[in-house]
N, C-alpha and C positions, 0 to 999 in steps of 0.2 A: 525578282519582282520589285525590290526596293528601288533598283535603278530606273524601272519603268515609271515608278511613282514620281521620280524626279525628272525624268526626261520629258514626259507628257506635258507638265506645266511650262517646262523651258521652252519646248517647241511652240506652246500656244502663245507665249509671251514674245517670241521672236517673230511672230507672224506680222505682216504688213498690214496696218490698220491706217495708213495714210502717211503723209509727209507734209512738213510746214516749209513754206519758201516765201520770202519777203522779195518782191520785185521793186526795184527803185532805178532812178535815172539821176545820177549825181552830177556829171559833167558833159551834158549835151550842148553843142554850140548854137542850137536852134530851140524854139519853143516846142514843148510836148504837151498834148491835151488829150484827155479821154473823151473829150466832147468833140463835136463838129467844128469848133471854132477856136481861134487863139487870140490873144489881145494885140492890137496894133501898138504903134508908139505913143498914141494918145490915151491907151488904157481902154479903149472901147473894143468890143468883140468884133473879130473879122471872120464873117462866115465863109466857108470853103464852098466854092461852087463846083459843079462836076467837071468843068473845062479846066480847072486849076489842079486836078489830080495828076501827079507825074508817076506814081509807083505804088504798088501793094507790096507788101512783104510779110512773112511769117517766121518767127523764130520759137524754137522749142528747147525746153531743158528738162531733165528728170531730177527729181529731188526724192532722195529715199532716206528712211530712218527705221529704227527698231524700237521696240517697247512702246508703241503708240506715241511716236514722235519725241520720245525723251533722249533717245540716243541717236543723233544725226550721223549719217554716212556720208557726208559731204557738206558743202557750204550751204547755209540757209538763206543766204542773201544772193540775188541775182541783179548785178548792176548792168542794165541794158546799154549804158553809155557807149562802149566801144562798138557795139553792132549797130546801134542807131547812127552813130556818127559816120561810120562806113557806108551804111545804106543811104543816108541822106546825101552824102558825097557823091556816090555813084549815080543817084537819080537826079542830082542838081536841084534838090528841093530845099526849101526855107523853112519848113515847119512839119511837125508830125501831129495828125489829128486822128480821132476816132481809136485810140489805143485800147485794145480789149485784153484781157488776161483770162484765159481758160485753165482751171485746175482740174486735171483728170487723174 
């Protein structure tokens, strides 16, 4: 019975109550924006028109932790730079716009 008293709280604390992850872009060769525009060389916003879109892509990563994000079970930072550079090169693009991040 004493073991059960210790096991139940331990199992409760080890449950998944979410995870924390920081998404960043450190070394991308082209502009990246969460909006629908990027800045041109003069610093003015350059709106993207539908006929300029060359590709759409999606990336996913799972971040896990224990004890309500206190004990991470992997890296907490996700640098999108390598994936974005390869996708931009494959699509012959010159900017990334409308970046959205969904945490599930």
